[in-house]
N, C-alpha and C positions, 0 to 999 in steps of 0.2 A: 587502493583500499587496503590497509593493513588489519583492520578489525574484521575477524570472521564472522561475527555476528551481522555484520553490515553486508556481508555478500550473501550470507544465508538469508536475511530478510528481503533484499532484490530478488533472490532465487525464488523463495516463497512467494512474494508478491506477483512475480512472474507466472509461478504456476496457478495463481488465482486468475489471472488475467488469459492463461491458455484454458483453464476450466472453464471460466465464463463464456468463452468464445465457443469452445466445443460442446459444452451440455446441450445446447438446444438443437443442435446439428444431429448429434449423435442420439437423443431422444427421440427426434423424429424420423432418422434413417435406419437406426440399429436399436431397435426396442431391448433386443436380448442382452446389449451391454449397457442398459441404462442402470444396472446396479452398481456399475463402478462410477456412477456420477450421481451417487445417493446423497442425501443431506448429511449423513454420518461424514462423507468425505468433504462435504461443504464445511461443517461445522470444526472438523479437524483441521482443516486449512486455515479457517480464522482463528481458531483458537491457538494455533501455532503461528501465525504471522504476528499478532499483536504482541507477545511478549519477546518474540525474537527481534522484531524490530525495533523495540524498545531497547533491547541489549545492543542492537547496532546501531541505532540513533543517537541515545543520550551521551554515551561516553564521549563522542566525538564533539556532539552540539555543546557540550560543557566548556570545550576549548574556546569557541567564539560566541556563542550565544547569539546566533542570528534569529532573531524572533519571528521574522517572515517565513523562515523554513520550519519553525517550531509551529506557527500558526497552520501552514500547510500539512504538517505531520497530522496535526489534531484533526484537520479537515478530512484526511484520507482515511485515517482510523474510523472518524464519526462515519463517514460513508460506508465503510465495510460493515461495521457494527449495526448501522442502522438498516442496511439491505438485508442483513440475516436475521435480526431480531424484531425489527418493526414491519418490514415489508415481506415477512415469511409467510410463504402461501403453500409450500411442499411441491413435491415433485409429482403427485398424483394426478394432477390436471394433465400433465403431459402423458401420462400412462392411460389416461382416458379418451386419448384421441386429440389432443392439441396442446399448444402451449398458450396459455392465458396471456392478456395484455399486463397484468401484473407481474407475471414471471419475467416477460421482457424489461419491464421497467427493473424489477429487481437484479437483473443480470446486468442491465445497462449501470445501475449504480454501484453494484460489486466492482465491475469492470474498471469503472472510471475511479473508484477507491483504491483498488489494488494498483493500476497504472499509477495514479499520483502518489501512492506510497513508495514505489519502486523508484521513482523520480526524485522525490525529497529526499530519499535516504542516500542516494546517488550524489544528488547535489550538497548535501551535508557532508558527504565525505570529500567530495571534490573542493569545497569552499575550504575544510580544514586543511587540506594538503597545499592550495593556494595562498591561504591567508599569511600574510607577512607579520601579523600582529595577533598571535593567538591569544593574547589576555585581553584584548579590547571587546568591548561589548557594543553590537551594533545591530539595529533591527532592519536594515536594507541589504540587498546583495551590491549596492554600489559600493566602489572603494572610497575608502576615507582620504581626505586630501592630506597631503604631507604635512601641513602646518598643523594639524591637529594631533601629530604624533610628536611629543617632546622628545622622545630617544633618537629621532633621526636628524 
């Protein structure tokens, strides 16, 4: 991966995954540390992962235009934004003595979106490095048969 934004995107997506996994347990076990897992930190992660993942995904995607990866990228960003701004419940429920079902759903959707985003950015970069015909456009991850490339 030569694009530094791709690496940063994968790192931020991974941080989102770790944040999603750690938040419920930290909120239940260590209430004094719950301020480290506030909505402000969640929003900062989300608002940074979206533009940085775009900077990491699109420059390499334009080389091969794999539309399957593009669709998965949109789904992953959609899941993250949906969980943060549509399924928004706040952390006050946990502070009041428990984690609601909606918080678990929201955490699961965010986790899924962040994990998918990291995978898609990785696959996009890997595809760019292994694709021997960078100027062709295809919408699946299957290799193009040799007879479809006149330059071979």
